[in-house]
N, C-alpha and C positions, 0 to 999 in steps of 0.2 A: 413772933412773924406779923411784920410787917406789910403794908401796901405795895411796899418794892419785890416781894419775896416772887411772887407770881411772874411778874417779868425778868425778872432776874434769872431766875428757874428755866423758864421758855427762851431767853436765850444762849443758855452754857445749853439746850438740849440742841438748839441749832447749831452753835459751834461744834456737839459732840456730832451730828450728824453732818456735817460737814467733814470734820476730819474721818470719818467711815465712807464717805461720798468719794473724795480723793485719796482714799489710801487703800480701797479694795481693790485687790489682784484684776487683770482684765478677763473678762469672761468669754466664751465663743459666742454664746448668745446676745451678750453687750455689741459686740461686732457685729450681727446679724442687725439689730438695731436700728446701730449707728448707719452702717452701709445701705441700708433702706431708705431710709431718712436722706443719709448725703445725695441719692441717686434723684430725690425725690420731683427736684425740678429741672432735671434734662431728660428725665423718662417717665411714660407714665407705667404709674403701681399697677400691680399684677397682669398688666397688657405685658410690658418691655421685662420686666423681673417679676420673680417672686417674691413675696410677701407673707409669711405664713398667718400674719395676725393681722386684728384689723385695722385699719390706716390711721386712726386716733394720733397712735402714738408717733408715726412717722410725719404725720401734718404738722404736729406740736414741736416735734425733735429737728426736722427740716425746717420749718420754718427760723429759729433759732439759731441752728445752723447756717440760712444764708444770711443771717443779717450781722452776726459773728464775721464770719465769711474764711475761720481757718478754725484747726484744731479741734474737729468734730468731738474726739471722745472727750476734749475737757468739754465742751460744751454740753455736752451729755450728761455727764456726773451733775452740772450743775445745775439744768434744769431739772432735772431729778432731786437734787439738794434742797431747790426749790418748790418743788410741789410737794415735797415729803415734809417741808417744816411748814408748808400751809393746815397740812394736815392735822400740826399737833395743835 
C-alpha cells in the first residue's frame, strides 16, 4: 500500500456515496424536508407552515436551493452527499 491508497479509497467511497444519493428512490420524508426548505424564503417557518424538525436542515438546504434556483430535490441530494462525504 502506497501513500496514494488512502486518498484513492476516500475518492472511491465518495463516488459510491454520490451514486447512492442520486439513485435512491424518492421518499415522503425527503419531500417534507425539501418543501420546508423551499418555502423558507417566502414564508416564516413554524408560523406560516408546519415543520416538525429543528430548523437547521431547512436553513442549510433552503440556502442551497436559493443559490441554485431550481431542481430542489437534486440540490437536496447533492448537499446531503457533500455533507456525508465530509463526515468520512
